[in-house]
C-alpha positions as CSV (number, residue, x, y, z in Angstrom):
1,M,0.2,-54.6,-127.4
2,P,2.5,-57.3,-128.4
3,R,4.5,-55.7,-131.5
4,R,3.8,-57.8,-134.6
5,A,7.2,-59.4,-134.6
6,Q,6.1,-61.2,-131.7
7,L,2.6,-62.3,-132.8
8,G,4.4,-63.9,-135.8
9,G,6.9,-65.8,-133.9
10,V,4.1,-67.5,-131.8
11,F,2.2,-68.1,-134.6
12,L,5.2,-69.3,-136.8
13,V,6.9,-71.4,-133.8
14,S,3.0,-73.1,-133.1
15,A,2.6,-74.0,-137.0
16,A,6.3,-75.5,-136.6
17,G,5.7,-77.3,-133.6
18,L,2.6,-78.9,-135.0
19,L,4.4,-79.8,-138.8
20,F,7.0,-81.4,-136.8
21,Q,4.4,-83.4,-134.9
22,F,2.9,-84.5,-138.3
23,A,6.0,-85.6,-139.3
24,Q,7.2,-87.5,-136.4
25,T,3.7,-89.4,-136.3
26,R,4.1,-90.1,-140.0
27,L,7.6,-91.4,-139.5
28,F,6.5,-93.3,-136.6
29,S,4.5,-95.0,-138.3
30,A,6.6,-95.9,-140.9
31,T,9.8,-97.4,-139.0
32,L,8.0,-98.2,-135.7
33,G,4.4,-99.1,-136.6
34,Y,1.0,-97.1,-136.1
35,H,0.8,-98.9,-132.7
36,L,3.9,-96.2,-131.3
37,T,3.0,-93.0,-132.8
38,F,1.2,-92.6,-129.5
39,L,5.2,-91.5,-128.5
40,V,4.0,-88.2,-130.1
41,V,1.0,-87.3,-128.2
42,S,2.9,-88.5,-124.9
43,G,6.3,-86.2,-126.1
44,A,4.5,-83.1,-127.0
45,L,2.9,-83.3,-123.6
46,M,6.1,-83.8,-121.5
47,G,7.7,-81.2,-124.0
48,V,5.1,-78.5,-123.2
49,A,5.1,-78.9,-119.2
50,I,8.9,-78.7,-119.0
51,G,8.7,-75.7,-121.1
52,A,6.1,-74.2,-119.1
53,T,8.3,-74.9,-115.9
54,A,11.2,-73.5,-117.4
55,A,9.5,-70.5,-118.3
56,A,8.0,-70.2,-115.1
57,T,11.7,-70.8,-113.1
58,L,14.5,-70.3,-115.6
59,D,12.8,-67.0,-116.6
60,R,12.9,-65.3,-113.1
61,E,16.8,-65.3,-113.1
62,R,18.3,-62.1,-114.4
63,Q,20.5,-63.7,-117.5
64,R,17.4,-65.1,-118.8
65,I,17.7,-66.9,-122.3
66,G,16.6,-64.4,-125.1
67,T,13.5,-65.3,-127.2
68,S,15.6,-65.3,-130.7
69,R,18.1,-67.9,-129.0
70,L,15.2,-70.0,-128.1
71,A,13.7,-70.1,-131.5
72,I,16.5,-71.3,-133.2
73,A,17.4,-73.9,-130.6
74,A,13.9,-74.8,-131.2
75,A,14.7,-75.0,-134.8
76,L,18.1,-77.0,-134.7
77,A,16.5,-79.3,-131.9
78,V,13.8,-80.3,-135.0
79,L,16.5,-81.2,-137.9
80,A,18.5,-82.9,-135.2
81,A,15.7,-85.1,-134.3
82,L,14.5,-85.5,-137.9
83,L,17.6,-86.2,-138.7
84,V,18.5,-88.7,-136.2
85,E,15.1,-90.0,-136.3
86,T,15.6,-91.2,-140.5
87,Q,18.8,-92.7,-140.1
88,L,17.7,-95.2,-137.0
89,D,16.7,-98.3,-138.5
90,P,14.5,-100.5,-135.9
91,L,15.4,-103.8,-137.6
92,V,19.1,-103.0,-137.4
93,V,19.3,-101.3,-133.8
94,G,16.5,-102.7,-132.1
95,M,13.2,-101.3,-131.7
96,F,13.4,-100.2,-127.8
97,P,16.5,-97.8,-128.3
98,T,15.2,-96.8,-131.5
99,S,11.8,-96.1,-130.0
100,A,14.1,-94.6,-127.0
101,A,15.5,-92.3,-128.9
102,A,13.0,-90.8,-131.2
103,Y,11.3,-90.3,-127.9
104,V,14.3,-88.2,-126.2
105,L,14.6,-86.4,-129.4
106,G,11.1,-85.0,-129.7
107,V,10.7,-83.8,-126.5
108,P,13.4,-80.6,-127.0
109,P,11.4,-79.3,-129.7
110,V,8.2,-78.8,-128.3
111,L,9.6,-77.9,-124.7
112,L,11.2,-75.0,-126.7
113,A,8.0,-73.9,-128.4
114,S,6.1,-74.2,-125.4
115,W,8.6,-72.2,-123.5
116,I,8.3,-69.7,-126.4
117,I,5.0,-69.5,-126.1
118,V,4.4,-68.9,-122.6
119,R,6.9,-66.3,-122.3
120,S,5.3,-64.1,-124.8
121,L,2.3,-65.0,-122.9
122,R,3.6,-63.9,-119.3
123,D,5.4,-60.9,-121.0
124,A,2.0,-59.2,-121.8
125,P,-0.2,-60.9,-119.5
126,A,-3.1,-58.0,-121.1
127,A,-2.6,-59.4,-124.2
128,S,-2.6,-62.8,-123.6
129,G,-5.9,-63.3,-125.6
130,T,-4.2,-62.5,-128.8
131,I,-1.5,-64.1,-128.2
132,Y,-3.1,-67.6,-127.7
133,A,-5.2,-66.5,-131.2
134,F,-2.3,-66.1,-132.6
135,D,-1.1,-69.4,-131.0
136,L,-4.3,-71.6,-132.2
137,A,-4.4,-69.9,-135.3
138,G,-0.3,-71.0,-135.7
139,A,-1.2,-74.4,-134.6
140,A,-4.4,-75.1,-137.0
141,T,-1.9,-73.6,-139.9
142,G,0.4,-75.4,-139.1
143,G,-2.4,-78.6,-139.1
144,L,-3.4,-77.9,-142.1
145,L,-0.1,-77.8,-144.0
146,G,0.6,-80.9,-142.5
147,Y,-2.4,-82.2,-143.6
148,L,-2.1,-81.2,-147.3
149,A,1.7,-81.8,-147.6
150,I,2.1,-85.1,-146.0
151,G,-2.0,-86.2,-146.8
152,T,-3.5,-89.3,-145.4
153,S,-2.4,-92.4,-146.9
154,A,-0.4,-93.3,-149.7
155,G,1.4,-89.6,-149.5
156,S,-1.4,-88.0,-151.0
157,P,-4.2,-85.7,-150.0
158,P,-7.4,-87.1,-149.9
159,S,-8.7,-85.3,-153.0
160,G,-7.5,-81.7,-152.7
161,P,-7.9,-78.6,-151.3
162,R,-11.3,-78.2,-152.1
163,S,-12.1,-80.9,-149.7
164,V,-9.9,-79.5,-146.7
165,W,-11.5,-76.0,-147.4
166,S,-15.1,-77.6,-147.2
167,R,-14.3,-79.4,-144.1
168,C,-13.1,-76.2,-142.3
169,S,-15.9,-74.8,-143.8
170,V,-18.4,-77.1,-141.9
171,C,-16.4,-76.8,-138.9
172,G,-16.8,-73.0,-138.8
173,V,-20.3,-73.4,-139.2
174,S,-20.9,-75.8,-136.6
175,C,-18.1,-74.2,-134.1
176,S,-20.5,-71.0,-134.5
177,R,-24.0,-72.7,-133.7
178,R,-22.7,-74.0,-130.7
179,R,-21.4,-70.5,-129.1
180,G,-25.1,-69.1,-130.3
181,R,-24.1,-67.1,-133.3
182,G,-26.7,-69.5,-135.7
183,P,-29.5,-71.8,-134.4
184,S,-28.8,-75.1,-133.2
185,S,-29.7,-78.5,-134.4
186,R,-32.5,-78.4,-131.4
187,Q,-33.7,-75.2,-131.8
188,A,-33.9,-75.6,-135.9
189,R,-36.2,-78.3,-134.4
190,I,-38.4,-76.8,-132.0
191,S,-39.3,-73.4,-133.6
192,P,-41.5,-73.3,-136.5
193,R,-39.6,-71.6,-139.8
194,A,-41.9,-69.0,-141.0
């Protein structure tokens, strides 16, 4: 069983990764236009792929980089990316250099986060389900916090925390029905109720 610190680290790294992607999406939509926000998703996919590859190849060495150093590097990469991305003006620098810089700077934070998570899964394969659950919970928490902090349009959440929790509960009910924990809509229509 992994230590609580490791599980907490996976949770926080996942939450921070999603918050970074929320911030980048909002930043790209304001500076580069909504049509270029796909750069966040493609940069994240590239970062996950490179991070998993780094974990598979570089962690085999005797002197592997410590996980705490990877986490510090990820935090610094997030700060550097957001600092530079907020200072680049596409009207002054140009759209292509701004887009290229934003894409290149968006990959390292996700790369490092992916490396940490893959390393955690690889170091404790017997507890991979628990580690993955903390990864998913962290990502969900980061997404929820990003949604509440950044909001949808005009910088405010749509209708407050009550709306968010009601949507989450509807999603939970829907998912439990699909997994066989409750009657599906088809079963409810076919079987008569007493």
